[in-house]
N, C-alpha and C positions, 0 to 999 in steps of 0.2 A: 526476507524474500516476500514479494507481493503475490497474493493469491488471485487468480482469475477463474471464475466459474463459467464454464462453456455449456450451454443449454442447447442441444441439438440432437436430433434422431439419426443423423447421418454417421454411422460408425467410421467410415473412412475419413470424412472430414474432421471428426473429433480426433482421431489418431494423428492426423496431419498438424492440426492446430496444437495438439498436446506436445508433439515432438518440437515444434517450432517455439512454443512458450518455454519448455524446459531448457532449450538450447540458450535462450535469452535470459535465463535466470529468473524466470516466473514460476510459480507453483500452480499448475492447472488442476482444477477439479471439474468433474463431468456430471451432467444429468442428461438422461435420454428422453425425457418428456417434461411437459410444462409444469405439472403438478409437483413432481419431485424437484425440479429446478427451482420453483418458487420457494419450497420448504428449505432447500439448501441455501438459498440466497438469505433467508431469514436467520438460520441457525449458524451458518458458517461466517457470515458477514465478510465476504471477499472484498478485494479492493476494486474489482470491475467485473462486469457481466458481459458475456457475448451471448446473445439470445436470437435463435432463429424465429422468424415470424410464424412459420408453419410447424406447429408441434402437436403430437398426439395428447389428448386429455385436456390440455389447456393451452390455448394459442399463445404465441409469443406476445401478441398484443395485449391479451389478458394478463399475462405474467407482468409486463411492464406497468399496466394500469394499476394492477392490485398492489404491486410493490410500493408505488408512489402513494396509493391510498393509504397504505400502512406506514407512511412516512419514512420509508427506506430511501436514503439518498445516494445509494451506490451507483456510480456512473454506469451507464448502459450503452453498448454498442449493438445495434440490430443487424442481423445478417439476413439479407433479402435475396430472393432469386430474381433473375432477370424477367421483366414483365409484370412483376408485382407492383401494385400501386403504392408507392411511398414518396412522400415529400416532406419538406420541413414542417408544414403544418400538421401532418399526421404524427411526426416525431414528437412535437410538442404536446399533442393530445394524448399520446400514450406514455409520455415521460421519458423517452429515450434521449440520449445526448448526441448520438452520431449513428450513422448507417454505413454499411459497405455491401456492395452487390456481388453475389456469387456468379461466376467464379472469380475469386480475387487473388492477387499476388501476395506472397507472404510479406514482402517489403511494405506494401501498402497497409496490410493489416497491422503490422508492427508499428508503423508510423502513426496510424490512427490511435492505437493503444497508448503509446507513449505520449502522444500530444494530449490525449484526454486526461491521463494520470497527471501530467505536469499542470494542467489547467486546474484539476481538482485540488492538487496539493498546494498550489499557490493561494488558493482560496481558503485553505484549512488554517485557521488561526489557533486552535486548540488541538494539541497533540497528546496522545495517550499510549501508555504501555503498562502492563501489569495493573497495579493499583495506583498508578501515578498519572496526573493530569497537568500538562504544561500549557498555560495560557500565553501565547507569544505577545499579544497586544499589551496585556497587563504585566508581563514579566513576573508571573507568579507560578509557583509549583506546589501542587497539592498531592498529598498522599493519603488515600482513604478519606478524603474530604477535609483534611487538615493541612494548613499552609506550612510549607517547610522554609527554613531560612538558608538560602544558598548565597555564598559570596558571588560577586560578578563573574569572577573567573570560573567558578564551578557552574554557574548558569550558562555561560557562553560555551563551556566544554559540553554540557548536557545538550544544548541546542545543536551544536555541531554533530554530535552523535545522532541526534534524532533526525538530522537532515541527510545522514549518510548511513542509513541502516544496512546491516549485513555486509559490510565492506571491511576488509582487512586494511587498517590505517596504521601506518608507521608513526612512531613517536615524533619524528621530525616534521611529518606532514601536519599532524595534530598541532604541534607546537607552533608551527608557521602560520596555520590557519586561525588558530585561536588567540595566541599571544603575540606572534611575530617574533623573529629571531632576536631583534634588538632588545626586546624587553626581557625575555627569559632565555638565555642561551643554553641553559642546562635542561636536557630532555627528561631528567628525573622529575622535573615539575609536573610532567604529565602524569607519571606514576603516582605521585602523591595525590593529585587532584581526582584520579580515577579511584583511589582508595576511599577518598572522602564521599564520592558519588555513590560508591558501593554501600558505604555505612549508612547513608541517608536514604537510599532508594531501593536497595536489594532487599528481598525477603530474608535472605541469609547471606551477609556479607562474605562469609568464609566459603560459600559455595555459590558464586554469582550465576545468575541466570541471564542477565541483560548485558552487563559490561564484562565481556570475556577477553581473557588474555590470549593473544595469538603468538605463541613462542617463536622467538627469533624475528618477529615482525613488529608487534605492537598490540592493538586492541581491535575487537569487533564488537559493535552494538547490535543485539538482537532484541527487537520489540516484543 
């Protein structure tokens, strides 16, 4: 589940956005002022930020500028009120990726969030979970800095899980997506390869934290 940090001092708007995000399977986190929002952005490392321009303590402009100065690359959508001076040049100057003008529709906000996350994910070539790092371009898998030897099938299955986090995936769907029915008609192949991934990548293979069994369905990957 992707985490979105909402930095806004408007309680009513925060509640509305929170309900919307939870309904769409995001995990919302909130900050009511710029300083606490900045600190949460550093410590929580959310997948995306929604930042109001006018915030007490530390303005939204300063939050964006300081995050970029600290090399934080989390995607940012600025929330601006009607009449506030904002254009693409200002966005570039403060390090934001997009903006939306209040009052906005929930469908428009969701569309902008999903579009920005898709864009960022398509640019991400190194994926991480726990103490594991997967370099997609080099097709390498590191755990605690040491390279692991994965078979092509194990690596392809791992990549499929990484691209489908927190989804209940049936064995048939996994089999068809990773191997194709023609190559491996037996869904037990999936079980065997999940066991191998657990042995190589889980802190405790007997009590998996990432590659979870969904009884009666298949598997779910939790980063």
